[in-house]
Backbone bond lengths (Angstrom), bond angles and torsions (degrees), N, CA, C in turn:
res aa  C-N    CA-C-N  psi(-1)  N-CA   C-N-CA  omega(-1)  CA-C   N-CA-C  phi
1 X - - - 1.463 - - 1.525 111.86 -
2 X 1.354 117.25 -32.57 1.460 118.84 -179.57 1.523 111.68 -63.78
3 X 1.338 116.60 -39.01 1.458 120.26 178.68 1.528 110.34 -64.74
4 X 1.328 115.65 -44.15 1.473 120.15 -179.75 1.521 110.53 -64.18
5 X 1.340 117.41 -44.89 1.462 120.99 -179.72 1.529 111.36 -64.74
6 X 1.332 115.89 -40.14 1.467 119.49 178.60 1.527 110.69 -60.47
7 X 1.317 117.09 -47.17 1.461 121.01 -179.63 1.523 111.30 -65.18
8 X 1.334 116.82 -40.90 1.468 120.89 -178.91 1.522 111.17 -63.05
9 X 1.329 116.68 -51.26 1.457 119.62 -176.35 1.527 111.54 -72.89
10 X 1.316 117.87 -27.99 1.466 119.64 175.04 1.531 110.54 -66.09
11 X 1.326 116.56 -43.12 1.465 120.37 177.93 1.527 110.62 -64.12
12 X 1.327 117.23 -43.09 1.461 120.59 179.35 1.530 110.93 -63.85
13 X 1.319 116.42 -41.71 1.471 119.50 -179.51 1.523 111.20 -66.05
14 X 1.329 116.86 -45.16 1.465 120.06 178.82 1.524 110.62 -63.42
15 X 1.328 116.93 -38.45 1.465 120.21 177.79 1.524 110.82 -64.44
16 X 1.324 116.35 -39.90 1.467 120.23 178.66 1.516 111.33 -62.95
17 X 1.330 116.59 -49.92 1.464 120.49 -176.96 1.529 110.92 -65.51
18 X 1.327 117.39 -48.35 1.464 120.68 -177.14 1.528 111.21 -67.30
19 X 1.338 116.77 -42.83 1.464 119.82 179.96 1.514 112.56 -62.67
20 X 1.325 117.07 -43.92 1.462 120.08 -179.63 1.518 111.96 -72.44
21 X 1.340 118.00 -36.52 1.466 120.21 175.97 1.529 110.94 -64.07
22 X 1.320 116.18 -40.08 1.461 120.00 178.56 1.521 110.65 -64.37
23 X 1.322 116.88 -39.46 1.466 120.47 179.02 1.526 111.06 -66.67
24 X 1.333 117.19 -41.63 1.465 120.71 177.83 1.523 110.44 -62.76
25 X 1.339 116.40 -44.74 1.465 120.33 -179.58 1.524 111.01 -63.70
26 X 1.331 117.32 -39.08 1.466 120.69 179.27 1.520 110.98 -63.46
27 X 1.324 117.26 -42.29 1.469 120.62 -179.97 1.526 110.69 -67.71
28 X 1.315 116.42 -38.89 1.466 119.88 -177.10 1.525 112.58 -70.93
29 X 1.316 117.79 -33.74 1.468 120.84 -172.50 1.520 113.92 -92.75
30 X 1.319 118.61 -15.82 1.460 121.30 -178.32 1.528 109.26 -106.44
31 X 1.327 117.10 114.79 1.463 120.65 -176.60 1.523 112.47 -65.70
32 X 1.335 117.56 -21.86 1.464 120.28 179.06 1.528 112.11 -72.41
33 X 1.314 116.93 -12.56 1.464 121.14 179.07 1.527 111.63 -102.00
34 X 1.326 116.59 13.10 1.454 119.88 -177.98 1.532 110.74 -90.33
35 X 1.323 116.46 64.09 1.457 120.29 170.33 1.521 109.32 -144.32
36 X 1.324 116.48 -179.64 1.467 121.51 -161.39 1.532 113.83 -57.92
37 X 1.315 117.84 -43.23 1.469 120.22 -176.29 1.524 110.94 -56.84
38 X 1.326 117.14 -46.93 1.459 120.75 -177.01 1.524 111.43 -80.02
39 X 1.329 116.80 -24.07 1.462 120.16 172.70 1.525 109.92 -63.33
40 X 1.331 117.29 -45.95 1.457 121.06 175.78 1.527 111.08 -64.84
41 X 1.316 116.34 -40.31 1.461 120.63 -177.14 1.521 111.60 -65.04
42 X 1.324 117.81 -41.11 1.458 120.04 178.19 1.528 111.17 -67.04
43 X 1.324 117.59 -34.94 1.470 120.38 175.14 1.525 111.04 -66.75
44 X 1.332 116.70 -38.31 1.461 120.09 176.39 1.528 110.46 -63.16
45 X 1.325 117.38 -40.71 1.457 121.22 178.65 1.526 111.16 -63.31
46 X 1.322 117.08 -42.33 1.464 120.22 177.70 1.525 110.62 -63.54
47 X 1.332 116.81 -41.77 1.460 120.62 177.38 1.527 111.27 -60.97
48 X 1.321 116.98 -42.83 1.457 120.76 -178.74 1.521 111.71 -64.14
49 X 1.337 116.91 -38.80 1.463 119.89 177.18 1.523 110.46 -62.41
50 X 1.337 116.85 -47.51 1.468 120.61 179.26 1.524 111.06 -65.17
51 X 1.320 116.07 -42.44 1.463 122.47 -175.82 1.523 111.36 -60.74
52 X 1.330 116.02 -49.51 1.465 118.92 -177.81 1.522 111.72 -76.51
53 X 1.354 118.50 -26.34 1.465 121.09 179.54 1.519 111.81 -72.12
54 X 1.304 117.63 -21.48 1.456 120.85 176.93 1.526 111.33 -69.88
55 X 1.325 116.82 -28.02 1.468 121.08 -170.18 1.523 113.04 -111.53
56 X 1.331 117.28 -50.56 1.464 120.73 -167.72 1.534 113.51 -66.59
57 X 1.344 121.54 -45.21 1.468 119.13 -179.74 1.530 113.42 -56.42
58 X 1.324 117.11 -43.48 1.467 120.18 177.32 1.519 110.78 -64.94
59 X 1.319 117.12 -37.96 1.455 120.63 177.55 1.526 110.67 -63.59
60 X 1.333 118.11 -40.33 1.462 121.57 178.54 1.523 110.83 -64.41
61 X 1.325 116.68 -39.01 1.470 120.31 177.14 1.525 110.12 -63.81
62 X 1.317 117.04 -43.04 1.467 120.83 179.52 1.520 111.72 -62.97
63 X 1.332 116.70 -35.73 1.463 119.65 178.66 1.529 110.63 -71.40
64 X 1.341 116.39 -36.51 1.463 120.46 -172.75 1.521 113.44 -77.71
65 X 1.334 117.68 -31.55 1.471 120.26 -176.11 1.522 109.48 -116.26
66 X 1.326 114.45 163.55 1.460 119.45 -177.62 1.524 111.98 -75.56
67 X 1.338 117.98 -32.30 1.460 121.39 179.70 1.520 109.97 -79.70
68 X 1.314 117.34 126.91 1.457 121.97 -178.11 1.522 111.01 -121.78
69 X 1.330 116.29 33.96 1.459 120.77 -177.11 1.524 111.22 -84.28
70 X 1.316 115.06 154.60 1.457 122.99 171.13 1.519 107.21 -143.06
71 X 1.313 116.86 138.84 1.462 120.44 -179.49 1.527 110.25 -67.46
72 X 1.331 115.06 159.98 1.455 119.37 179.17 1.521 110.83 -63.04
73 X 1.342 116.47 -42.31 1.468 120.01 177.72 1.523 110.80 -64.44
74 X 1.344 116.56 -41.30 1.461 119.95 178.29 1.517 111.84 -63.48
75 X 1.317 116.71 -37.79 1.463 121.04 178.69 1.524 110.55 -65.11
76 X 1.337 116.79 -43.93 1.460 120.13 179.76 1.530 111.47 -66.31
77 X 1.335 116.94 -38.54 1.462 119.89 177.45 1.525 110.97 -64.66
78 X 1.330 116.65 -39.18 1.459 120.05 177.62 1.521 110.55 -63.53
79 X 1.329 116.45 -41.77 1.460 120.72 177.97 1.525 110.69 -61.83
80 X 1.337 116.41 -45.86 1.475 119.70 -176.79 1.523 111.48 -62.49
81 X 1.323 117.55 -52.19 1.468 119.58 -175.97 1.526 111.42 -70.06
82 X 1.320 116.62 -31.95 1.466 119.51 175.74 1.530 110.26 -63.55
83 X 1.350 116.80 -45.18 1.460 120.42 177.98 1.525 111.02 -66.62
84 X 1.323 116.23 -41.56 1.471 121.54 -179.42 1.523 110.69 -57.96
85 X 1.334 116.94 -52.44 1.454 120.46 -177.85 1.528 111.87 -69.43
86 X 1.329 116.80 -40.28 1.464 119.91 -178.82 1.516 112.41 -65.93
87 X 1.331 116.98 -43.54 1.460 120.16 -179.89 1.531 111.28 -68.96
88 X 1.336 116.91 -36.53 1.457 119.96 176.08 1.521 110.79 -63.28
89 X 1.339 117.11 -40.44 1.464 120.35 179.88 1.521 111.57 -66.70
90 X 1.325 117.78 -36.09 1.473 120.15 177.12 1.522 110.95 -57.07
91 X 1.325 116.80 -45.95 1.462 120.70 -178.46 1.522 110.63 -71.96
92 X 1.335 116.87 -39.27 1.461 120.52 -178.83 1.525 111.53 -63.25
93 X 1.317 118.03 -39.78 1.458 120.95 178.60 1.530 111.21 -61.90
94 X 1.335 116.53 -36.59 1.467 119.45 177.07 1.521 110.87 -66.47
95 X 1.332 118.08 -41.08 1.462 121.25 177.22 1.525 111.00 -64.77
96 X 1.332 117.33 -36.66 1.464 120.23 178.54 1.524 111.25 -65.37
97 X 1.332 116.95 -39.15 1.466 119.93 176.69 1.523 111.06 -65.90
98 X 1.324 116.16 -38.75 1.473 120.08 177.10 1.527 110.45 -64.32
99 X 1.330 116.74 -39.18 1.463 120.69 178.01 1.526 110.81 -61.45
100 X 1.324 117.86 -42.72 1.466 120.94 178.12 1.529 110.80 -66.58
101 X 1.321 116.73 -35.29 1.465 120.18 177.78 1.524 111.00 -64.81
102 X 1.332 116.64 -43.66 1.458 120.50 178.16 1.530 110.67 -63.54
103 X 1.328 116.08 -38.82 1.463 120.12 -177.06 1.524 112.06 -67.89
104 X 1.335 117.40 -36.42 1.463 120.65 -173.42 1.521 112.08 -95.57
105 X 1.297 116.84 -38.64 1.466 119.11 -175.72 1.524 108.69 -139.89
106 X 1.320 117.57 84.08 1.454 122.34 -178.28 1.522 110.22 -64.47
107 X 1.338 118.58 125.17 1.462 120.58 -176.57 1.523 113.69 -63.62
108 X 1.332 118.26 -20.85 1.466 119.74 179.24 1.515 112.57 -79.55
109 X 1.365 116.44 -13.26 1.467 120.93 -178.94 1.532 108.79 -134.81
110 X 1.312 116.77 81.51 1.461 120.60 -175.56 1.516 112.95 -64.42
111 X 1.323 117.06 -26.02 1.456 119.62 -177.38 1.520 113.13 -85.77
112 X 1.329 117.70 -5.05 1.463 121.16 -178.27 1.514 109.59 -102.11
113 X 1.330 115.82 125.37 1.463 119.30 177.45 1.520 110.04 -68.57
114 X 1.298 116.57 -41.93 1.455 119.91 -179.78 1.516 108.56 -146.52
115 X 1.307 116.42 126.06 1.451 121.13 179.79 1.525 107.85 -127.69
116 X 1.363 118.71 86.20 1.458 120.40 -173.88 1.516 113.84 -63.26
117 X 1.356 118.08 -31.84 1.453 119.45 179.15 1.520 110.58 -66.83
118 X 1.313 117.28 -43.64 1.453 121.37 177.55 1.534 110.02 -65.33
119 X 1.322 116.46 -38.36 1.472 120.97 178.85 1.526 110.98 -60.90
120 X 1.333 117.91 -47.00 1.463 121.14 -179.63 1.526 111.52 -65.20
121 X 1.315 116.63 -31.29 1.463 119.44 179.00 1.520 111.53 -71.89
122 X 1.340 116.06 -37.21 1.464 119.73 -179.16 1.524 110.87 -77.22
123 X 1.319 116.52 -51.60 1.468 121.28 -176.74 1.529 109.42 -93.07
124 X 1.324 116.41 63.65 1.456 120.35 178.08 1.525 110.41 -82.86
125 X 1.317 115.98 179.17 1.467 120.71 -175.15 1.519 111.86 -61.20
126 X 1.328 117.00 -42.11 1.467 119.99 -178.32 1.525 111.38 -63.07
127 X 1.338 117.12 -41.49 1.464 120.71 -179.96 1.525 110.57 -65.51
128 X 1.331 116.87 -42.34 1.463 120.42 -179.88 1.527 111.46 -63.21
129 X 1.336 115.83 -43.71 1.469 119.45 178.75 1.525 110.46 -64.26
130 X 1.332 116.62 -39.27 1.466 119.80 177.38 1.526 111.13 -62.23
131 X 1.320 117.77 -42.15 1.462 120.83 179.68 1.523 111.51 -64.57
132 X 1.333 116.61 -43.56 1.464 119.95 178.38 1.523 110.11 -63.27
133 X 1.335 116.29 -44.94 1.460 119.74 178.52 1.518 112.47 -62.03
134 X 1.334 116.71 -38.63 1.464 120.42 177.93 1.522 110.93 -65.01
135 X 1.327 117.31 -39.22 1.467 120.79 179.31 1.530 110.76 -62.97
136 X 1.327 116.38 -50.02 1.469 120.65 -177.30 1.524 111.57 -68.15
137 X 1.318 117.96 -43.32 1.467 119.74 -177.81 1.521 111.57 -68.00
138 X 1.344 117.30 -39.45 1.468 119.89 177.94 1.517 111.06 -65.08
139 X 1.344 116.83 -43.18 1.452 119.97 177.12 1.513 112.12 -61.65
140 X 1.329 117.31 -39.61 1.460 121.26 179.62 1.525 111.56 -65.85
141 X 1.328 117.12 -45.31 1.469 121.10 -177.36 1.524 111.22 -65.18
142 X 1.337 116.55 -47.97 1.464 119.61 -176.22 1.521 111.07 -68.99
143 X 1.331 118.14 -40.08 1.468 119.98 178.37 1.520 111.02 -66.51
144 X 1.334 118.00 -32.93 1.469 120.64 176.83 1.519 110.56 -66.38
145 X 1.331 117.08 -39.66 1.467 119.86 176.83 1.520 110.85 -64.49
146 X 1.347 117.03 -44.96 1.467 120.15 177.90 1.525 110.65 -60.23
147 X 1.327 115.69 -41.03 1.453 120.40 -178.29 1.523 111.25 -65.45
148 X 1.326 116.60 -39.93 1.461 120.32 -179.56 1.522 111.37 -61.96
149 X 1.336 117.07 -47.01 1.460 120.17 -177.69 1.530 111.74 -72.27
150 X 1.314 117.82 -22.26 1.456 120.26 175.19 1.521 111.11 -79.95
151 X 1.328 116.98 -39.39 1.465 121.76 -177.89 1.532 111.66 -68.49
152 X 1.334 117.60 -32.76 1.456 120.65 -176.30 1.520 113.51 -74.13
153 X 1.323 117.99 -9.08 1.460 121.36 178.22 1.522 110.81 -72.59
154 X 1.312 115.30 158.51 1.459 121.86 176.56 1.516 109.06 -100.60
155 X 1.334 115.30 130.98 1.464 120.93 -179.67 1.525 107.74 -116.11
156 X 1.319 115.37 105.22 1.460 119.47 -175.65 1.528 112.13 -130.20
157 X 1.291 117.35 6.13 1.456 120.48 -176.95 1.515 111.94 -107.14
158 X 1.327 118.41 -139.08 1.477 121.41 178.79 1.527 110.71 -66.67
159 X 1.310 115.80 152.92 1.466 120.63 -177.65 1.522 111.71 -123.39
160 X 1.337 116.33 29.59 1.463 121.62 -178.80 1.529 108.78 -110.01
161 X 1.336 115.66 126.33 1.463 122.10 176.84 1.521 107.95 -109.72
162 X 1.312 116.63 118.80 1.467 120.83 179.44 1.528 108.42 -85.48
163 X 1.323 114.00 71.15 1.470 120.93 -177.37 1.525 107.68 -159.22
164 X 1.348 117.45 169.59 1.456 118.77 179.78 1.523 112.50 -98.03
165 X 1.334 118.92 3.69 1.460 122.39 170.37 1.516 108.37 -160.73
166 X 1.344 115.48 165.99 1.462 121.04 -179.27 1.519 109.52 -77.66
167 X 1.310 115.76 127.27 1.466 121.32 -179.35 1.516 108.66 -136.28
168 X 1.336 116.50 146.73 1.463 121.99 -172.01 1.528 113.36 -55.77
169 X 1.340 120.70 -50.26 1.469 118.83 -178.74 1.529 113.55 -57.01
170 X 1.326 116.99 -34.10 1.463 119.73 -179.47 1.519 111.36 -77.65
171 X 1.326 118.03 -33.92 1.466 119.97 175.38 1.527 110.98 -65.47
172 X 1.322 116.38 -37.46 1.460 119.58 178.77 1.525 111.51 -62.21
173 X 1.313 116.95 -32.50 1.465 120.42 178.55 1.524 112.43 -67.92
174 X 1.344 117.32 -24.07 1.469 121.09 -179.34 1.519 112.81 -87.02
175 X 1.328 117.83 -10.42 1.460 120.61 -175.29 1.525 111.00 -81.87
176 X 1.348 114.83 144.78 1.468 119.76 174.97 1.523 110.96 -102.85
177 X 1.345 117.32 12.68 1.462 122.25 176.69 1.525 109.87 -93.89
178 X 1.309 115.59 173.43 1.458 121.46 174.15 1.531 108.37 -74.41
179 X 1.302 116.87 118.96 1.467 121.40 -175.45 1.528 112.05 -107.63
180 X 1.334 117.37 17.05 1.469 119.71 -178.18 1.528 111.11 -62.76
181 X 1.346 117.17 -40.95 1.464 120.28 178.41 1.528 110.07 -64.39
182 X 1.326 116.36 -41.52 1.468 120.21 179.11 1.521 111.90 -62.67
183 X 1.344 115.88 -39.19 1.462 119.09 178.86 1.527 111.52 -65.62
184 X 1.324 116.08 -37.73 1.469 119.27 178.38 1.525 110.22 -66.39
185 X 1.335 115.88 -44.59 1.468 120.10 179.52 1.525 110.24 -62.94
186 X 1.334 116.38 -41.38 1.461 120.19 179.70 1.528 110.65 -63.36
187 X 1.342 117.03 -41.53 1.458 120.38 -179.18 1.527 111.37 -68.93
188 X 1.342 116.52 -46.94 1.468 120.34 -178.56 1.526 110.25 -66.60
189 X 1.348 116.03 -46.08 1.461 119.37 -179.85 1.514 112.27 -64.90
190 X 1.341 116.10 -42.49 1.454 119.59 179.11 1.519 112.18 -64.01
191 X 1.329 116.55 -40.77 1.458 120.17 178.73 1.526 111.24 -65.45
192 X 1.345 116.07 -42.51 1.464 120.05 -177.84 1.520 111.59 -67.58
193 X 1.339 116.64 -44.44 1.465 120.24 -173.11 1.525 113.17 -85.46
194 X 1.314 117.57 -13.16 1.458 119.96 179.74 1.525 111.74 -109.73
195 X 1.321 117.49 -51.21 1.464 120.37 -174.56 1.532 112.33 -72.23
196 X 1.341 117.28 -43.06 1.469 119.18 -177.17 1.530 111.44 -66.61
197 X 1.355 119.84 -51.04 1.470 117.79 176.69 1.527 113.12 -60.78
198 X 1.344 117.09 -39.25 1.459 119.37 179.55 1.526 111.12 -63.18
199 X 1.333 117.01 -40.06 1.465 120.18 177.62 1.525 111.07 -62.71
200 X 1.330 116.84 -42.71 1.470 120.43 178.01 1.526 111.17 -64.11
201 X 1.324 116.74 -38.57 1.468 120.27 178.07 1.524 110.67 -63.94
202 X 1.330 116.94 -45.46 1.460 120.55 -179.31 1.520 111.50 -64.43
203 X 1.338 117.33 -39.57 1.464 120.38 177.76 1.528 110.33 -64.34
204 X 1.338 116.17 -43.49 1.465 119.99 179.86 1.521 111.01 -60.84
205 X 1.331 116.66 -46.18 1.460 119.36 -178.00 1.526 111.79 -71.66
206 X 1.320 117.42 -29.19 1.469 119.58 175.00 1.531 110.12 -63.17
207 X 1.329 116.65 -43.47 1.458 120.21 177.45 1.526 111.19 -68.96
208 X 1.337 116.60 -33.99 1.464 119.66 176.81 1.524 110.37 -64.34
209 X 1.341 116.56 -44.48 1.465 120.10 177.93 1.523 111.19 -61.09
210 X 1.340 115.96 -40.36 1.468 119.36 178.47 1.522 111.06 -62.06
211 X 1.347 117.02 -35.73 1.469 120.03 177.83 1.517 111.32 -73.54
212 X 1.336 117.46 -37.08 1.462 121.26 -178.22 1.521 111.01 -65.60
213 X 1.334 116.44 -32.37 1.464 120.13 -179.52 1.529 110.81 -57.47
214 X 1.333 116.90 -31.16 1.464 120.48 -177.86 1.523 112.99 -85.08
215 X 1.335 116.96 -2.79 1.458 120.91 178.75 1.528 108.85 -88.49
216 X 1.317 117.97 129.39 1.466 121.17 -177.58 1.518 111.77 -87.54
217 X 1.316 118.35 -37.09 1.462 121.27 -178.88 1.527 109.68 -107.80
218 X 1.335 115.08 139.24 1.458 120.47 178.18 1.511 114.20 76.52
219 X 1.347 117.01 15.56 1.459 119.82 -177.12 1.530 111.60 -65.79
220 X 1.340 116.51 -43.09 1.468 120.06 -177.80 1.522 110.75 -63.01
221 X 1.338 116.96 -43.89 1.460 120.76 -179.34 1.525 110.97 -63.38
222 X 1.337 116.60 -42.77 1.463 119.90 179.66 1.524 111.20 -64.29
223 X 1.351 116.55 -42.45 1.450 120.06 178.37 1.526 111.41 -62.18
224 X 1.338 117.24 -46.95 1.459 120.89 -177.30 1.526 111.57 -64.24
225 X 1.352 116.16 -36.95 1.462 119.40 178.12 1.521 111.26 -66.26
226 X 1.335 117.27 -46.51 1.466 120.66 -179.89 1.522 111.66 -64.63
227 X 1.333 116.68 -38.86 1.463 119.79 179.83 1.520 110.92 -65.95
228 X 1.351 116.89 -39.66 1.461 119.15 178.02 1.519 111.03 -64.06
229 X 1.332 117.37 -37.91 1.462 120.40 175.26 1.525 110.66 -62.26
230 X 1.330 116.11 -44.56 1.463 120.12 -178.80 1.519 112.01 -64.91
231 X 1.320 118.06 -32.55 1.463 120.84 178.28 1.522 110.33 -62.17
232 X 1.335 116.91 -46.50 1.469 120.96 179.27 1.525 110.12 -63.88
233 X 1.329 117.27 -44.52 1.462 121.37 179.92 1.526 110.50 -62.06
234 X 1.325 116.99 -41.84 1.457 121.22 -179.59 1.527 111.43 -64.31
235 X 1.330 116.91 -41.31 1.469 120.28 177.77 1.523 110.42 -61.45
236 X 1.331 115.96 -46.39 1.470 120.28 -176.89 1.526 111.16 -64.72
237 X 1.335 116.49 -53.54 1.461 120.06 -176.36 1.526 111.90 -71.49
238 X 1.329 116.90 -40.98 1.462 119.44 -177.00 1.517 112.99 -62.31
239 X 1.330 116.90 -46.25 1.466 119.72 179.94 1.528 111.37 -69.50
240 X 1.346 117.75 -37.47 1.467 120.04 177.82 1.531 110.74 -66.28
241 X 1.332 117.53 -38.65 1.466 120.41 177.64 1.518 110.88 -65.88
242 X 1.326 116.95 -37.30 1.459 120.15 177.64 1.524 110.76 -61.51
243 X 1.331 117.16 -34.50 1.454 120.81 -177.31 1.528 112.05 -78.87
244 X 1.349 117.73 -37.23 1.462 119.66 -167.04 1.528 115.00 -107.55
245 X 1.304 120.11 -21.77 1.476 119.23 -177.99 1.535 111.19 -129.41
246 X 1.311 117.24 25.56 1.462 120.78 179.67 1.530 109.84 -88.16
247 X 1.328 117.86 160.82 1.465 121.01 171.54 1.533 111.16 -65.40
248 X 1.310 116.58 150.16 1.468 121.10 -175.91 1.525 112.69 -63.34
249 X 1.342 118.11 -30.86 1.464 119.53 -176.00 1.533 112.19 -70.56
250 X 1.338 116.89 -12.06 1.460 119.87 177.95 1.527 112.44 -90.21
251 X 1.339 116.96 -1.85 1.463 120.48 -175.79 1.525 110.64 -80.75
252 X 1.301 116.98 120.10 1.463 123.62 171.26 1.523 108.34 -135.32
253 X 1.324 116.88 144.60 1.460 120.42 -174.01 1.521 111.88 -64.59
254 X 1.325 117.67 -42.38 1.467 119.75 -179.48 1.528 111.28 -66.28
255 X 1.340 115.85 -40.76 1.472 118.91 178.50 1.517 111.25 -65.66
256 X 1.337 117.35 -37.88 1.463 121.04 178.90 1.522 111.40 -59.52
257 X 1.318 116.17 -45.53 1.464 120.02 -178.79 1.525 111.35 -66.33
258 X 1.325 116.91 -41.10 1.460 120.12 -179.91 1.519 111.52 -66.36
259 X 1.328 116.96 -44.21 1.464 121.11 -179.91 1.521 110.58 -65.73
260 X 1.343 116.71 -39.75 1.464 119.77 -178.40 1.519 112.05 -63.62
261 X 1.328 117.75 -29.59 1.462 120.74 178.46 1.524 110.58 -60.17
262 X 1.327 117.45 -35.36 1.458 120.75 -176.03 1.525 111.37 -67.82
263 X 1.341 118.23 -46.88 1.466 117.60 -175.28 1.519 113.28 -90.20
264 X 1.341 118.91 -6.23 1.461 120.34 176.38 1.527 113.14 -105.91
265 X 1.335 118.08 -24.64 1.465 121.07 -175.09 1.531 111.79 -122.52
266 X 1.321 117.21 -51.01 1.460 121.10 -172.88 1.524 111.77 -68.33
267 X 1.337 117.44 -50.05 1.464 120.44 -176.79 1.529 113.18 -61.52
268 X 1.352 120.58 -46.27 1.471 118.90 176.53 1.522 113.56 -61.00
269 X 1.344 117.36 -27.30 1.461 120.38 177.34 1.527 111.06 -74.84
270 X 1.328 116.91 -36.99 1.465 120.95 -176.62 1.523 113.03 -78.03
271 X 1.326 117.97 -29.77 1.472 120.52 -173.45 1.522 113.89 -53.77
272 X 1.346 119.97 -53.00 1.473 117.73 -178.82 1.524 113.21 -64.74
273 X 1.333 116.70 -28.38 1.463 120.11 179.31 1.523 110.38 -73.32
274 X 1.322 116.52 -49.64 1.460 121.15 -176.02 1.521 111.60 -65.60
275 X 1.339 117.26 -44.56 1.457 120.21 -174.31 1.522 113.46 -76.86
276 X 1.342 117.58 -12.05 1.468 118.99 179.68 1.522 113.12 -120.60
277 X 1.339 117.66 -5.24 1.452 120.87 -173.69 1.526 112.17 -61.68
278 X 1.332 117.87 -41.46 1.457 122.05 -177.10 1.525 112.37 -107.36
279 X 1.314 116.34 16.91 1.455 120.19 -179.19 1.515 109.34 -105.59
280 X 1.325 116.26 107.19 1.461 120.99 -175.78 1.520 111.99 -66.68
281 X 1.347 117.23 -33.23 1.464 119.61 179.65 1.524 111.07 -64.91
282 X 1.334 116.78 -42.78 1.465 120.35 178.46 1.522 110.37 -67.35
283 X 1.326 116.95 -41.90 1.466 119.87 178.77 1.525 111.28 -61.50
284 X 1.322 117.07 -40.56 1.455 120.72 179.06 1.521 111.21 -65.05
285 X 1.342 116.14 -41.36 1.461 119.90 179.08 1.526 111.42 -66.74
286 X 1.329 117.04 -36.55 1.459 119.98 178.20 1.523 111.43 -68.24
287 X 1.330 116.41 -37.41 1.462 118.93 178.03 1.524 111.18 -64.39
288 X 1.321 116.40 -34.22 1.471 119.15 177.59 1.525 111.04 -64.89
289 X 1.327 116.85 -32.93 1.457 120.06 179.38 1.513 111.88 -70.72
290 X 1.342 116.90 -30.01 1.455 120.87 -177.42 1.519 110.81 -69.53
291 X 1.333 118.26 -42.52 1.449 121.14 -179.35 1.498 111.38 168.61
292 X 1.330 118.55 161.49 1.463 121.24 -177.08 1.513 113.40 -64.48
293 X 1.331 118.45 -28.10 1.467 119.56 -178.28 1.522 110.94 -70.07
294 X 1.349 115.52 -26.12 1.473 118.58 -179.21 1.519 111.75 -73.03
295 X 1.338 116.90 -14.94 1.468 119.93 -178.25 1.514 112.11 -87.03
296 X 1.333 117.55 -11.56 1.457 120.83 -178.06 1.512 109.66 -85.62
297 X 1.326 120.23 111.78 1.455 121.50 -176.35 1.534 113.07 -67.32
298 X 1.346 117.96 -14.14 1.457 120.89 -179.06 1.526 112.90 -84.00
299 X 1.325 116.94 -5.34 1.463 120.09 -177.79 1.509 110.95 -108.07
């Protein structure tokens, strides 16, 4: 099983890195993709590369060799960057849903299905940069607070984590200090960073669906694209919520590891596929990166 798991996760990791790098390169090199939707998408791809690189390479090493140790400092660093990238992605996904809502159904013009001039005025460069900065700064601040309250605990008991990476709920189980404050912070932080963005995403897509219903042409394509986006978002948020804001009686070690695979490995692999699968502009830009023959529609 170790050989099979090593090959499986190596393929998934390489697919994640290559797929997201290709998407970033396509957005950067094609001037037609230089607007807010693809600006957010390229940032999401960069986040996914960092997010999965924090966890998967160490996991592959643990599978390949008999020693599965990690230093205490290394464990804390993994926790910090994992929280930093994960919390930033939670906020970024909400901003991306808001961007799609503005593009399809501008709140200032309820009678207009699509108003691209109004969209460009609202989602200008300054607003996009502010949203990206807010995502990264909020993720940094909240993860630093989580890290501080985790680091200040005393660890004097067992030092074995039955998981494939260091995660806050499992570190709390190893502490011999009072973790009541940590549990409150974990619950409040998890609820704020998971439930609030997810609620905003669902509201945005509900309004998007209501606008799509009034579109006569291209309705099926728009519905299928939005649903595929929601599937990825649901996997990411649903599994993370199960880990961080679930009742204690639902916690099992095997379930934790299985659920964690979805939001640490599966979702970063699916993002570049889902967000570019039905986008002809992204596909065209990617074909240009492959070679000049791929750009000729007659071949």
